[in-house]
Backbone bond lengths (Angstrom), bond angles and torsions (degrees), N, CA, C in turn:
res aa  C-N    CA-C-N  psi(-1)  N-CA   C-N-CA  omega(-1)  CA-C   N-CA-C  phi
1 M - - - 1.444 - - 1.524 111.08 -
2 T 1.318 118.49 -43.62 1.458 122.09 179.38 1.523 110.66 -62.90
3 V 1.325 117.39 -41.78 1.460 120.93 -179.55 1.520 110.23 -62.00
4 W 1.331 118.90 -43.30 1.454 120.99 178.31 1.519 110.45 -59.21
5 W 1.332 118.07 -43.70 1.454 121.55 179.62 1.519 110.88 -60.35
6 Q 1.321 118.13 -42.84 1.459 121.16 179.72 1.523 110.89 -63.30
7 V 1.313 117.99 -42.78 1.460 121.39 178.92 1.519 109.57 -67.75
8 H 1.333 117.75 -44.71 1.456 121.93 178.91 1.531 110.27 -59.27
9 W 1.318 118.18 -45.17 1.459 122.20 179.41 1.526 110.87 -62.11
10 A 1.328 117.94 -39.90 1.457 121.78 -174.95 1.535 112.49 -61.24
11 W 1.308 118.09 -26.87 1.458 119.98 -178.65 1.521 112.53 -87.75
12 R 1.298 117.94 3.44 1.457 120.18 179.70 1.514 111.82 -78.80
13 R 1.320 114.63 156.86 1.463 120.68 176.49 1.521 109.00 -81.79
14 R 1.321 115.25 140.00 1.466 121.56 176.88 1.512 107.89 -131.80
15 R 1.330 116.19 153.35 1.465 122.22 -179.14 1.520 108.00 -118.18
16 F 1.343 115.79 120.05 1.461 119.81 178.00 1.517 110.22 -160.53
17 A 1.321 115.21 166.66 1.470 122.68 176.77 1.523 109.03 -99.51
18 L 1.331 116.50 163.78 1.452 122.27 176.00 1.522 110.12 -108.64
19 E 1.313 116.04 144.82 1.458 121.21 173.24 1.523 108.33 -115.04
20 F 1.340 116.07 160.90 1.457 119.40 176.67 1.522 109.78 -135.73
21 H 1.330 113.85 157.81 1.458 123.12 172.32 1.527 106.23 -132.73
22 P 1.326 118.21 117.29 1.466 120.67 -176.26 1.533 113.15 -74.86
23 H 1.329 115.25 143.78 1.472 124.52 173.54 1.525 106.00 -134.85
24 N 1.302 119.27 127.13 1.480 121.49 178.35 1.525 111.97 49.19
25 V 1.302 116.34 61.89 1.463 122.05 -173.79 1.520 111.06 -111.05
26 A 1.339 115.72 141.36 1.462 121.91 175.54 1.527 108.56 -116.06
27 I 1.322 115.60 139.51 1.461 121.69 176.56 1.518 107.84 -115.57
28 A 1.334 117.16 126.09 1.464 122.22 -179.52 1.526 109.00 -116.39
29 S 1.314 116.58 162.62 1.462 120.73 -179.24 1.531 112.60 -82.05
30 R 1.302 118.01 -13.52 1.469 120.84 -178.94 1.530 110.31 -98.12
31 A 1.324 115.85 161.56 1.464 121.84 177.37 1.532 109.20 -76.63
32 P 1.328 118.70 148.63 1.460 121.07 -179.96 1.526 111.53 -71.48
33 A 1.320 115.76 160.16 1.465 121.71 178.73 1.529 109.93 -61.64
34 A 1.303 117.21 -49.51 1.467 122.74 178.96 1.528 107.73 -160.21
35 P 1.318 117.55 148.59 1.462 118.54 178.10 1.528 110.32 -63.68
36 L 1.320 115.10 151.70 1.464 121.06 179.91 1.518 108.25 -146.01
37 L 1.326 116.07 137.83 1.463 121.80 172.66 1.512 106.48 -146.21
38 S 1.340 115.97 97.20 1.454 122.08 -174.08 1.533 109.88 -117.26
39 H 1.319 116.29 121.55 1.460 122.31 -177.02 1.533 111.42 -67.04
40 L 1.334 116.51 132.83 1.466 121.69 175.60 1.523 110.00 -104.28
41 S 1.331 117.24 -61.83 1.462 122.30 176.06 1.516 108.63 -168.15
42 G 1.332 115.47 149.07 1.459 119.14 -178.06 1.510 109.96 54.42
43 G 1.323 116.99 -128.70 1.462 120.98 177.45 1.518 113.01 -94.84
44 L 1.338 117.81 4.48 1.462 122.03 -176.52 1.525 111.55 -84.32
45 H 1.350 115.35 133.55 1.456 122.49 -178.51 1.510 110.89 -133.94
46 E 1.320 116.64 145.79 1.461 122.64 166.44 1.517 104.40 -85.86
47 A 1.335 117.04 127.98 1.463 118.07 -172.50 1.521 111.69 -148.47
48 R 1.334 113.97 157.16 1.458 120.56 169.26 1.529 106.95 -148.00
49 G 1.317 114.08 148.35 1.452 118.22 -178.41 1.513 111.03 -169.36
50 T 1.320 114.78 -169.86 1.450 122.50 -177.27 1.521 109.65 -118.92
51 I 1.316 116.31 137.29 1.460 121.21 176.95 1.529 107.88 -73.13
52 T 1.334 115.94 120.83 1.464 120.63 -176.65 1.533 112.68 -110.41
53 F 1.330 117.68 -9.16 1.457 121.78 177.32 1.514 108.16 -156.21
54 C 1.334 116.07 141.68 1.461 121.57 -179.80 1.534 108.69 -149.58
55 S 1.328 116.65 127.99 1.466 121.54 174.93 1.531 107.87 -145.44
56 D 1.315 116.02 -178.64 1.466 119.60 176.70 1.522 112.41 -70.67
57 R 1.329 116.77 -18.54 1.473 121.40 -175.59 1.510 115.07 -101.68
58 A 1.349 117.77 -21.61 1.466 119.98 -175.06 1.524 109.99 -168.35
59 W 1.338 114.88 166.57 1.463 120.97 171.98 1.525 108.62 -143.52
60 V 1.341 115.08 154.43 1.464 122.36 -176.84 1.521 108.40 -125.83
61 V 1.337 115.51 136.86 1.466 121.99 175.37 1.522 108.12 -122.91
62 D 1.331 116.23 135.12 1.462 121.12 175.69 1.519 108.68 -96.53
63 F 1.341 116.04 108.86 1.467 123.11 178.89 1.534 110.54 -99.23
64 G 1.317 117.55 19.79 1.461 122.49 -166.40 1.519 107.57 104.80
65 V 1.306 116.50 -32.44 1.466 125.85 164.93 1.520 105.45 -129.07
66 P 1.323 117.79 140.32 1.465 119.67 -177.69 1.523 111.63 -78.41
67 A 1.332 115.40 147.49 1.462 121.81 175.12 1.526 107.99 -144.81
68 F 1.325 116.49 156.58 1.458 120.81 -176.74 1.524 111.01 -124.23
69 Q 1.312 114.59 162.01 1.463 120.99 166.05 1.523 106.58 -130.97
70 E 1.319 116.28 126.00 1.460 120.36 175.77 1.514 107.95 -79.39
71 G 1.309 116.53 136.31 1.456 122.49 -179.42 1.518 110.82 123.84
72 R 1.300 115.46 166.41 1.465 121.12 -179.20 1.536 108.96 -64.83
73 P 1.332 117.52 126.50 1.473 120.36 179.33 1.532 110.95 -72.54
74 P 1.329 117.50 164.47 1.472 120.54 175.01 1.529 110.47 -58.85
75 R 1.319 117.34 154.62 1.479 121.35 -178.75 1.523 113.19 -56.31
76 K 1.321 117.19 -37.50 1.475 120.88 -178.24 1.527 113.24 -75.48
77 A 1.326 118.19 -11.76 1.459 121.05 -177.53 1.526 110.03 -73.00
78 K 1.323 115.28 111.78 1.468 122.69 179.50 1.522 108.64 -133.94
79 L 1.316 115.89 152.07 1.452 122.68 179.49 1.528 110.81 -52.80
80 G 1.351 116.87 129.77 1.454 122.16 177.33 1.513 115.30 89.04
81 R 1.318 117.96 -8.86 1.465 119.88 179.72 1.518 111.80 -78.67
82 S 1.317 114.22 157.53 1.456 122.98 179.75 1.526 110.49 -87.58
83 V 1.322 116.32 141.35 1.461 123.11 176.69 1.527 107.03 -128.95
84 S 1.323 116.51 135.31 1.465 119.36 176.63 1.518 109.92 -147.01
85 G 1.324 115.04 154.49 1.460 120.93 178.82 1.516 110.97 142.62
86 R 1.323 114.44 -151.80 1.464 120.49 -179.70 1.524 109.26 -105.25
87 F 1.321 114.39 135.33 1.455 121.42 -177.64 1.517 109.71 -134.33
88 Y 1.328 116.28 139.97 1.455 120.76 165.46 1.524 105.24 -82.75
89 I 1.322 117.22 129.17 1.464 122.32 177.52 1.518 107.70 -117.82
90 G 1.321 116.18 129.15 1.457 120.40 -179.06 1.520 111.75 -143.65
91 V 1.309 115.28 172.70 1.455 122.38 177.48 1.527 108.53 -77.38
92 D 1.318 116.84 135.99 1.458 121.98 177.68 1.524 110.00 -55.25
93 P 1.343 118.26 117.59 1.458 119.46 -179.63 1.529 112.30 -71.89
94 F 1.304 119.21 -29.87 1.462 124.38 174.79 1.517 112.13 169.25
95 F 1.332 119.29 -11.52 1.472 122.11 -175.67 1.523 111.73 -56.49
96 Y 1.335 116.89 -50.57 1.461 120.44 -179.24 1.527 110.04 -70.69
97 F 1.319 116.12 -48.93 1.457 122.35 -175.61 1.526 112.27 -57.30
98 E 1.327 117.08 -43.24 1.465 119.94 -175.16 1.518 114.64 -92.28
99 R 1.339 119.10 -29.72 1.464 120.37 -172.83 1.517 114.78 -125.09
100 L 1.300 117.22 -56.88 1.466 120.74 -167.36 1.527 114.50 -70.01
101 K 1.327 118.66 -28.34 1.470 119.95 -178.04 1.516 111.55 -60.27
102 N 1.330 117.83 -22.33 1.463 121.54 -178.77 1.526 113.69 -93.77
103 E 1.331 117.38 -1.66 1.466 119.97 179.54 1.527 109.69 -70.56
104 K 1.306 116.29 138.50 1.467 121.85 -178.05 1.535 110.52 -58.47
105 G 1.332 115.94 127.99 1.466 122.06 178.50 1.512 114.67 86.67
106 M 1.333 118.14 -10.56 1.476 121.19 -179.50 1.523 109.61 -66.66
107 P 1.337 117.57 126.02 1.471 119.69 178.67 1.531 110.94 -70.94
108 N 1.313 114.84 160.60 1.470 120.82 175.60 1.526 107.74 -75.25
109 L 1.326 116.73 113.75 1.465 121.56 -177.38 1.527 112.33 -100.54
110 F 1.320 117.74 -3.57 1.462 119.74 179.12 1.530 109.99 -66.98
111 R 1.319 115.45 133.15 1.449 122.81 174.75 1.524 107.24 -133.22
112 H 1.324 116.32 155.12 1.466 121.28 175.67 1.524 107.55 -91.89
113 W 1.314 115.98 131.57 1.457 121.90 -177.41 1.524 109.25 -125.12
114 V 1.332 116.62 146.05 1.451 121.92 170.66 1.527 105.67 -106.28
115 I 1.312 115.83 118.25 1.468 120.43 -176.72 1.525 108.44 -91.21
116 R 1.331 115.01 117.53 1.463 120.21 -178.80 1.527 112.40 -104.06
117 R 1.335 116.23 -31.52 1.468 120.98 178.63 1.514 107.97 -146.08
118 I 1.302 116.37 150.82 1.448 122.29 174.66 1.521 107.43 -126.28
119 F 1.329 116.05 124.96 1.449 121.14 178.40 1.520 108.93 -105.21
120 L 1.295 116.22 140.04 1.461 120.77 175.07 1.516 107.90 -77.87
121 G 1.309 117.21 128.13 1.453 120.73 -178.19 1.511 111.23 -137.59
122 A 1.313 115.27 168.49 1.463 121.06 178.45 1.540 108.45 -97.34
123 P 1.324 117.35 148.64 1.469 119.74 177.82 1.524 111.27 -66.27
124 P 1.332 117.32 159.29 1.468 119.56 -179.89 1.509 111.04 -65.54
125 R 1.310 114.98 152.84 1.477 119.92 177.87 1.490 110.87 -105.53
């Protein structure tokens, strides 16, 4: 009975934002050719996108789906610039939901997701 409930729950729709943590990332002054978000392993992805929001508290990159990082962005991170490299992508633990969504100019990052599988992973280092 418990197993059925877990499987039944997993197919439900959920609404949440994505966060990212950059690893080996390059920022260029030009826009990328096309957004990319390609899974490598665990939460690590090869990605490229465009910076769509930048403040002293957070920045947002659109990889085809938007994601944020709370904290001061790199100096080269400016609105409209291209970002590429490896990124950890994860579910917003609460930073966006509780604080950042109300910051002036912050885009709506909530998306509806259908969860089909959940993998156990380690947090980013």
